[in-house]
OpenMM code with the backbone's topology and positions (N, CA, C; nanometers):
from openmm import Vec3, app, unit

residues = "MET SER ASP ALA VAL THR ARG GLY ILE ARG VAL ARG VAL ARG ALA GLN PHE VAL PRO GLU HIS SER GLU PRO ASP GLU GLU ARG TYR TYR PHE ALA TYR HIS VAL THR ILE THR ASN GLU GLY ALA ARG PRO ALA LYS LEU VAL SER ARG HIS TRP ILE ILE THR ASP GLY ALA GLY GLN VAL HIS GLU VAL LYS GLY ALA GLY VAL VAL GLY GLN GLN PRO ARG LEU ALA PRO GLY GLU ALA PHE GLU TYR THR SER ALA CYS PRO LEU PRO THR PRO VAL GLY SER MET TYR GLY THR TYR GLN MET VAL THR ASP ALA GLY ASP ALA PHE GLU ALA ARG ILE ALA PRO PHE THR LEU ALA LEU PRO THR ALA LEU ASN".split()
positions = [
    Vec3(8.9174, 6.8596, 12.8848),
    Vec3(9.0584, 6.8750, 12.9159),
    Vec3(9.1091, 7.0033, 12.8516),
    Vec3(9.2009, 7.0695, 12.9207),
    Vec3(9.2647, 7.1864, 12.8614),
    Vec3(9.4132, 7.1565, 12.8429),
    Vec3(9.4734, 7.2217, 12.7454),
    Vec3(9.6131, 7.1976, 12.7110),
    Vec3(9.6698, 7.3267, 12.6531),
    Vec3(9.7763, 7.3783, 12.7135),
    Vec3(9.8403, 7.4999, 12.6630),
    Vec3(9.9908, 7.4890, 12.6839),
    Vec3(10.0674, 7.5499, 12.5917),
    Vec3(10.2133, 7.5530, 12.6032),
    Vec3(10.2589, 7.6981, 12.5957),
    Vec3(10.3393, 7.7385, 12.6947),
    Vec3(10.3972, 7.8724, 12.6974),
    Vec3(10.5460, 7.8575, 12.7238),
    Vec3(10.6274, 7.9021, 12.6308),
    Vec3(10.7739, 7.8986, 12.6457),
    Vec3(10.8237, 7.7613, 12.6914),
    Vec3(10.7651, 7.6575, 12.6332),
    Vec3(10.8089, 7.5215, 12.6620),
    Vec3(10.7438, 7.4573, 12.7831),
    Vec3(10.6615, 7.5312, 12.8558),
    Vec3(10.5912, 7.4749, 12.9720),
    Vec3(10.4501, 7.4350, 12.9275),
    Vec3(10.4242, 7.3035, 12.9283),
    Vec3(10.2922, 7.2529, 12.8897),
    Vec3(10.2102, 7.2311, 13.0165),
    Vec3(10.0878, 7.2845, 13.0154),
    Vec3(9.9952, 7.2679, 13.1277),
    Vec3(9.8709, 7.1975, 13.0756),
    Vec3(9.8442, 7.0794, 13.1308),
    Vec3(9.7246, 7.0031, 13.0964),
    Vec3(9.6390, 6.9896, 13.2214),
    Vec3(9.5082, 7.0084, 13.2058),
    Vec3(9.4163, 6.9974, 13.3184),
    Vec3(9.2963, 6.9132, 13.2778),
    Vec3(9.2604, 6.8218, 13.3683),
    Vec3(9.1417, 6.7380, 13.3497),
    Vec3(9.0568, 6.7525, 13.4756),
    Vec3(8.9281, 6.7857, 13.4585),
    Vec3(8.8390, 6.8078, 13.5721),
    Vec3(8.7327, 6.6995, 13.5800),
    Vec3(8.6828, 6.6782, 13.7033),
    Vec3(8.5738, 6.5826, 13.7212),
    Vec3(8.4885, 6.6228, 13.8403),
    Vec3(8.3617, 6.5905, 13.8323),
    Vec3(8.2666, 6.6142, 13.9397),
    Vec3(8.2906, 6.5114, 14.0503),
    Vec3(8.2833, 6.5546, 14.1764),
    Vec3(8.3038, 6.4657, 14.2905),
    Vec3(8.1718, 6.4600, 14.3694),
    Vec3(8.0862, 6.3633, 14.3356),
    Vec3(7.9531, 6.3594, 14.3986),
    Vec3(7.9562, 6.3353, 14.5492),
    Vec3(8.0534, 6.2586, 14.5989),
    Vec3(8.0558, 6.2274, 14.7417),
    Vec3(8.0867, 6.3483, 14.8302),
    Vec3(8.1369, 6.4567, 14.7727),
    Vec3(8.1630, 6.5789, 14.8488),
    Vec3(8.0651, 6.6909, 14.8142),
    Vec3(7.9693, 6.6608, 14.7293),
    Vec3(7.8741, 6.7609, 14.6824),
    Vec3(7.7396, 6.7456, 14.7529),
    Vec3(7.6680, 6.8565, 14.7629),
    Vec3(7.5335, 6.8585, 14.8190),
    Vec3(7.4465, 6.9452, 14.7289),
    Vec3(7.3972, 6.8881, 14.6183),
    Vec3(7.3170, 6.9667, 14.5238),
    Vec3(7.1963, 7.0357, 14.5877),
    Vec3(7.1336, 6.9728, 14.6872),
    Vec3(7.0190, 7.0350, 14.7542),
    Vec3(7.0588, 7.1621, 14.8287),
    Vec3(7.1866, 7.1725, 14.8630),
    Vec3(7.2396, 7.2903, 14.9327),
    Vec3(7.3175, 7.3818, 14.8372),
    Vec3(7.3076, 7.3543, 14.7083),
    Vec3(7.3799, 7.4303, 14.6041),
    Vec3(7.5302, 7.4307, 14.6280),
    Vec3(7.5843, 7.3111, 14.6573),
    Vec3(7.7287, 7.2926, 14.6721),
    Vec3(7.7711, 7.1798, 14.5795),
    Vec3(7.8523, 7.2155, 14.4821),
    Vec3(7.9031, 7.1195, 14.3836),
    Vec3(8.0545, 7.1220, 14.3931),
    Vec3(8.1133, 7.0058, 14.4052),
    Vec3(8.2571, 6.9939, 14.4293),
    Vec3(8.3225, 6.9298, 14.3066),
    Vec3(8.4244, 6.9961, 14.2559),
    Vec3(8.4949, 6.9485, 14.1374),
    Vec3(8.6435, 6.9334, 14.1686),
    Vec3(8.7002, 6.8212, 14.1289),
    Vec3(8.8443, 6.8006, 14.1398),
    Vec3(8.9058, 6.8289, 14.0031),
    Vec3(9.0289, 6.8764, 14.0046),
    Vec3(9.1007, 6.8940, 13.8779),
    Vec3(9.2434, 6.8435, 13.8953),
    Vec3(9.2855, 6.7683, 13.7948),
    Vec3(9.4181, 6.7074, 13.7955),
    Vec3(9.5050, 6.7832, 13.6950),
    Vec3(9.6188, 6.8325, 13.7419),
    Vec3(9.7075, 6.9152, 13.6608),
    Vec3(9.8396, 6.8431, 13.6369),
    Vec3(9.8860, 6.8460, 13.5119),
    Vec3(10.0192, 6.7977, 13.4772),
    Vec3(10.0938, 6.9140, 13.4121),
    Vec3(10.2067, 6.9511, 13.4717),
    Vec3(10.2919, 7.0579, 13.4188),
    Vec3(10.4200, 6.9921, 13.3719),
    Vec3(10.4514, 7.0067, 13.2441),
    Vec3(10.5680, 6.9420, 13.1854),
    Vec3(10.6593, 7.0475, 13.1232),
    Vec3(10.7879, 7.0378, 13.1521),
    Vec3(10.8840, 7.1285, 13.0902),
    Vec3(10.9328, 7.0645, 12.9605),
    Vec3(10.8782, 7.1115, 12.8503),
    Vec3(10.9186, 7.0639, 12.7180),
    Vec3(11.0232, 7.1552, 12.6562),
    Vec3(11.0681, 7.2536, 12.7321),
    Vec3(11.1659, 7.3492, 12.6826),
    Vec3(11.3085, 7.3046, 12.7082),
    Vec3(11.4015, 7.3988, 12.6863),
    Vec3(11.5440, 7.3685, 12.6981),
    Vec3(11.6059, 7.4171, 12.8290),
    Vec3(11.5275, 7.4930, 12.9086),
    Vec3(11.5822, 7.5495, 13.0317),
    Vec3(11.4947, 7.5148, 13.1518),
    Vec3(11.5565, 7.4952, 13.2690),
    Vec3(11.4770, 7.4714, 13.3903),
    Vec3(11.3894, 7.5930, 13.4239),
    Vec3(11.2773, 7.5659, 13.4883),
    Vec3(11.1889, 7.6740, 13.5333),
    Vec3(11.1211, 7.6314, 13.6629),
    Vec3(11.1016, 7.7282, 13.7501),
    Vec3(11.0378, 7.7027, 13.8790),
    Vec3(10.9018, 7.7704, 13.8817),
    Vec3(10.8004, 7.6965, 13.9297),
    Vec3(10.6682, 7.7529, 13.9476),
    Vec3(10.6672, 7.8242, 14.0826),
    Vec3(10.6446, 7.9558, 14.0814),
    Vec3(10.6497, 8.0309, 14.2067),
    Vec3(10.5120, 8.0696, 14.2599),
    Vec3(10.4150, 8.0889, 14.1709),
    Vec3(10.2813, 8.1243, 14.2183),
    Vec3(10.1760, 8.0899, 14.1138),
    Vec3(10.0492, 8.1036, 14.1554),
    Vec3(9.9378, 8.0704, 14.0679),
    Vec3(9.8356, 8.1835, 14.0704),
    Vec3(9.7576, 8.1921, 13.9629),
    Vec3(9.6465, 8.2864, 13.9542),
    Vec3(9.5344, 8.2175, 13.8776),
    Vec3(9.4269, 8.1843, 13.9489),
    Vec3(9.3106, 8.1186, 13.8890),
    Vec3(9.1956, 8.2177, 13.8788),
    Vec3(9.1197, 8.2067, 13.7713),
    Vec3(8.9956, 8.2819, 13.7551),
    Vec3(8.8853, 8.1778, 13.7385),
    Vec3(8.7928, 8.1778, 13.8339),
    Vec3(8.6866, 8.0773, 13.8407),
    Vec3(8.5532, 8.1482, 13.8190),
    Vec3(8.4733, 8.0971, 13.7265),
    Vec3(8.3433, 8.1556, 13.6975),
    Vec3(8.2363, 8.0491, 13.7181),
    Vec3(8.1355, 8.0800, 13.7990),
    Vec3(8.0294, 7.9826, 13.8192),
    Vec3(7.9208, 8.0005, 13.7120),
    Vec3(7.8197, 7.9153, 13.7161),
    Vec3(7.7150, 7.9172, 13.6147),
    Vec3(7.6277, 8.0414, 13.6169),
    Vec3(7.6329, 8.1184, 13.7262),
    Vec3(7.5566, 8.2427, 13.7368),
    Vec3(7.6389, 8.3631, 13.6912),
    Vec3(7.7637, 8.3371, 13.6471),
    Vec3(7.8498, 8.4446, 13.6001),
    Vec3(7.9314, 8.5131, 13.7078),
    Vec3(7.9252, 8.4641, 13.8306),
    Vec3(8.0061, 8.5214, 13.9381),
    Vec3(8.1516, 8.4773, 13.9215),
    Vec3(8.2425, 8.5729, 13.9322),
    Vec3(8.3854, 8.5464, 13.9121),
    Vec3(8.4582, 8.5542, 14.0457),
    Vec3(8.5446, 8.4566, 14.0669),
    Vec3(8.6248, 8.4500, 14.1893),
    Vec3(8.7703, 8.4277, 14.1473),
    Vec3(8.8614, 8.5073, 14.2018),
    Vec3(9.0034, 8.4919, 14.1702),
    Vec3(9.0771, 8.4320, 14.2892),
    Vec3(9.1722, 8.3432, 14.2592),
    Vec3(9.2554, 8.2816, 14.3618),
    Vec3(9.4013, 8.3044, 14.3225),
    Vec3(9.4764, 8.3663, 14.4128),
    Vec3(9.6194, 8.3897, 14.3907),
    Vec3(9.6945, 8.3354, 14.5109),
    Vec3(9.8129, 8.2821, 14.4871),
    Vec3(9.8914, 8.2337, 14.5996),
    Vec3(10.0242, 8.1778, 14.5561),
    Vec3(10.1081, 8.1534, 14.6529),
    Vec3(10.2406, 8.0974, 14.6271),
    Vec3(10.2282, 7.9495, 14.5925),
    Vec3(10.3002, 7.9081, 14.4912),
    Vec3(10.3094, 7.7671, 14.4554),
    Vec3(10.1765, 7.7003, 14.4291),
    Vec3(10.1793, 7.5675, 14.4339),
    Vec3(10.0597, 7.4848, 14.4184),
    Vec3(10.0691, 7.3722, 14.5204),
    Vec3(9.9598, 7.3411, 14.5854),
    Vec3(9.9525, 7.2388, 14.6900),
    Vec3(10.0740, 7.2448, 14.7848),
    Vec3(10.1102, 7.3678, 14.8231),
    Vec3(10.2190, 7.3865, 14.9183),
    Vec3(10.3590, 7.3676, 14.8623),
    Vec3(10.3712, 7.3575, 14.7318),
    Vec3(10.5025, 7.3353, 14.6710),
    Vec3(10.5309, 7.4380, 14.5624),
    Vec3(10.6589, 7.4578, 14.5366),
    Vec3(10.7052, 7.5421, 14.4266),
    Vec3(10.8030, 7.4583, 14.3438),
    Vec3(10.7499, 7.3702, 14.2611),
    Vec3(10.8367, 7.2761, 14.1899),
    Vec3(10.9267, 7.3422, 14.0863),
    Vec3(11.0499, 7.2937, 14.0818),
    Vec3(11.1459, 7.3336, 13.9781),
    Vec3(11.1511, 7.2189, 13.8787),
    Vec3(11.1258, 7.2505, 13.7528),
    Vec3(11.1216, 7.1486, 13.6486),
    Vec3(11.2385, 7.1638, 13.5529),
    Vec3(11.3239, 7.0644, 13.5520),
    Vec3(11.4316, 7.0597, 13.4521),
    Vec3(11.3693, 7.0189, 13.3187),
    Vec3(11.4382, 7.0420, 13.2082),
    Vec3(11.3841, 6.9979, 13.0793),
    Vec3(11.3487, 6.8490, 13.0828),
    Vec3(11.2284, 6.8179, 13.0360),
    Vec3(11.1822, 6.6798, 13.0335),
    Vec3(11.1099, 6.6358, 13.1596),
    Vec3(11.1170, 6.7138, 13.2673),
    Vec3(11.0509, 6.6769, 13.3930),
    Vec3(10.9054, 6.7236, 13.3943),
    Vec3(10.8246, 6.6527, 13.4756),
    Vec3(10.6839, 6.6885, 13.4920),
    Vec3(10.6493, 6.6899, 13.6402),
    Vec3(10.5472, 6.7662, 13.6731),
    Vec3(10.4941, 6.7722, 13.8094),
    Vec3(10.3433, 6.7573, 13.7982),
    Vec3(10.2855, 6.6709, 13.8810),
    Vec3(10.1413, 6.6488, 13.8789),
    Vec3(10.0831, 6.6734, 14.0164),
    Vec3(9.9618, 6.7265, 14.0179),
    Vec3(9.8905, 6.7426, 14.1444),
    Vec3(9.7409, 6.7457, 14.1179),
    Vec3(9.6659, 6.7225, 14.2239),
    Vec3(9.5211, 6.7300, 14.2166),
    Vec3(9.4734, 6.8281, 14.3222),
    Vec3(9.3806, 6.9132, 14.2842),
    Vec3(9.3203, 7.0072, 14.3766),
    Vec3(9.1700, 7.0066, 14.3512),
    Vec3(9.0985, 7.0974, 14.4157),
    Vec3(8.9537, 7.0972, 14.4017),
    Vec3(8.8968, 7.2379, 14.4077),
    Vec3(8.7735, 7.2482, 14.3592),
    Vec3(8.7039, 7.3761, 14.3551),
    Vec3(8.5564, 7.3532, 14.3853),
    Vec3(8.5036, 7.4181, 14.4899),
    Vec3(8.3597, 7.4111, 14.5137),
    Vec3(8.2886, 7.5213, 14.4351),
    Vec3(8.1702, 7.4910, 14.3870),
    Vec3(8.0894, 7.5911, 14.3170),
    Vec3(7.9467, 7.5877, 14.3702),
    Vec3(7.8747, 7.7007, 14.3598),
    Vec3(7.7340, 7.7018, 14.3992),
    Vec3(7.6405, 7.6602, 14.2842),
    Vec3(7.6982, 7.6321, 14.1683),
    Vec3(7.6194, 7.5937, 14.0500),
    Vec3(7.6753, 7.4641, 13.9912),
    Vec3(7.5941, 7.3891, 13.9145),
    Vec3(7.6404, 7.2625, 13.8583),
    Vec3(7.7348, 7.2759, 13.7391),
    Vec3(7.7552, 7.3988, 13.6915),
    Vec3(7.8441, 7.4232, 13.5782),
    Vec3(7.9263, 7.5479, 13.6059),
    Vec3(8.0518, 7.5455, 13.5647),
    Vec3(8.1384, 7.6617, 13.5768),
    Vec3(8.2612, 7.6421, 13.4909),
    Vec3(8.3581, 7.7311, 13.5058),
    Vec3(8.4819, 7.7185, 13.4289),
    Vec3(8.5972, 7.7792, 13.5065),
    Vec3(8.7174, 7.7383, 13.4682),
    Vec3(8.8396, 7.7905, 13.5283),
    Vec3(8.9445, 7.8131, 13.4202),
    Vec3(9.0310, 7.9086, 13.4432),
    Vec3(9.1518, 7.9283, 13.3628),
    Vec3(9.2473, 8.0129, 13.4458),
    Vec3(9.3679, 8.0314, 13.3967),
    Vec3(9.4611, 8.1140, 13.4729),
    Vec3(9.6025, 8.1063, 13.4222),
    Vec3(9.6960, 8.1305, 13.5154),
    Vec3(9.8381, 8.1288, 13.4819),
    Vec3(9.9183, 8.0790, 13.6010),
    Vec3(10.0342, 8.0227, 13.5697),
    Vec3(10.1363, 7.9931, 13.6694),
    Vec3(10.2496, 8.0905, 13.6434),
    Vec3(10.2971, 8.1546, 13.7492),
    Vec3(10.4109, 8.2438, 13.7349),
    Vec3(10.5371, 8.1585, 13.7503),
    Vec3(10.6178, 8.1607, 13.6470),
    Vec3(10.7380, 8.0784, 13.6390),
    Vec3(10.8613, 8.1679, 13.6389),
    Vec3(10.9734, 8.1130, 13.6878),
    Vec3(11.1011, 8.1842, 13.6842),
    Vec3(11.2091, 8.0851, 13.6418),
    Vec3(11.2888, 8.1246, 13.5423),
    Vec3(11.3997, 8.0396, 13.4989),
    Vec3(11.5152, 8.0543, 13.5966),
    Vec3(11.6141, 7.9658, 13.5868),
    Vec3(11.7327, 7.9746, 13.6727),
    Vec3(11.8074, 8.1055, 13.6521),
    Vec3(11.7916, 8.1676, 13.5343),
    Vec3(11.8581, 8.2942, 13.5046),
    Vec3(11.7794, 8.4142, 13.5592),
    Vec3(11.6623, 8.3866, 13.6210),
    Vec3(11.5834, 8.4945, 13.6782),
    Vec3(11.4802, 8.5538, 13.5845),
    Vec3(11.4604, 8.4940, 13.4684),
    Vec3(11.3634, 8.5418, 13.3702),
    Vec3(11.2235, 8.4942, 13.4115),
    Vec3(11.1342, 8.5876, 13.4427),
    Vec3(10.9982, 8.5532, 13.4860),
    Vec3(10.9023, 8.5557, 13.3668),
    Vec3(10.8071, 8.4628, 13.3674),
    Vec3(10.7027, 8.4598, 13.2649),
    Vec3(10.5800, 8.3889, 13.3194),
    Vec3(10.4678, 8.4059, 13.2508),
    Vec3(10.3435, 8.3421, 13.2906),
    Vec3(10.3131, 8.2258, 13.1973),
    Vec3(10.2972, 8.1071, 13.2538),
    Vec3(10.2568, 7.9900, 13.1762),
    Vec3(10.1042, 7.9853, 13.1775),
    Vec3(10.0452, 7.9824, 13.0622),
    Vec3(9.8996, 7.9876, 13.0477),
    Vec3(9.8342, 7.8554, 13.0863),
    Vec3(9.7215, 7.8647, 13.1573),
    Vec3(9.6348, 7.7503, 13.1858),
    Vec3(9.5095, 7.7744, 13.1028),
    Vec3(9.4898, 7.6935, 12.9996),
    Vec3(9.3757, 7.7116, 12.9095),
    Vec3(9.2439, 7.6867, 12.9839),
    Vec3(9.1368, 7.7513, 12.9410),
    Vec3(9.0072, 7.7325, 13.0066),
    Vec3(8.9613, 7.5867, 13.0030),
    Vec3(8.8935, 7.5465, 13.1095),
    Vec3(8.8309, 7.4148, 13.1132),
    Vec3(8.6991, 7.4260, 13.1884),
    Vec3(8.6101, 7.3301, 13.1616),
    Vec3(8.4754, 7.3314, 13.2173),
    Vec3(8.4667, 7.2452, 13.3417),
    Vec3(8.3932, 7.2946, 13.4401),
    Vec3(8.3571, 7.2193, 13.5589),
    Vec3(8.2067, 7.1938, 13.5448),
    Vec3(8.1664, 7.0669, 13.5377),
    Vec3(8.0241, 7.0407, 13.5158),
    Vec3(7.9842, 6.9019, 13.5599),
    Vec3(7.8627, 6.8918, 13.6100),
    Vec3(7.8047, 6.7602, 13.6353),
    Vec3(7.7968, 6.6890, 13.5009),
    Vec3(7.8219, 6.5591, 13.4966),
    Vec3(7.8135, 6.4870, 13.3682),
    Vec3(7.6789, 6.5079, 13.2978),
    Vec3(7.5697, 6.5156, 13.3729),
    Vec3(7.4380, 6.5333, 13.3118),
    Vec3(7.4122, 6.6768, 13.2660),
    Vec3(7.4911, 6.7746, 13.3148),
    Vec3(7.4695, 6.9143, 13.2805),
    Vec3(7.5104, 6.9454, 13.1377),
    Vec3(7.5923, 6.8619, 13.0780),
    Vec3(7.6404, 6.8893, 12.9413),
    Vec3(7.5641, 6.8131, 12.8343),
    Vec3(7.4667, 6.7337, 12.8728),
    Vec3(7.3892, 6.6567, 12.7739),
    Vec3(7.2789, 6.7399, 12.7136),
] * unit.nanometer
topology = app.Topology()
chain = topology.addChain("A")
for resn in residues:
    res = topology.addResidue(resn, chain)
    for name in ("N", "CA", "C"):
        topology.addAtom(name, app.Element.getBySymbol(name[0]), res)
């Protein structure tokens, strides 16, 4: 699990291997990740975009940028949380992800909320 707080925005991520969507013989490993974004600060903030950096076990890096998350741009008032689940395919049984969410306060102040690194791995790959 990863956990980071930036300017009152806490981002927690938990990842898991999804065997029913994976084909190890074809070098396709599918990982789901569940994200909880909580506004622990004093001001509302809206998530406007995301930037992920994904590294597979061979060291290949892939970047993903886009508006919002899962088709939404949630605005979080103080004390509110937003949760979603997404997925990442990899050609290797182990990899990692980290990144940022671009946030904007109601006053127009933009900042990046950090997503701490987390591991994507088959349960047996870490033993």
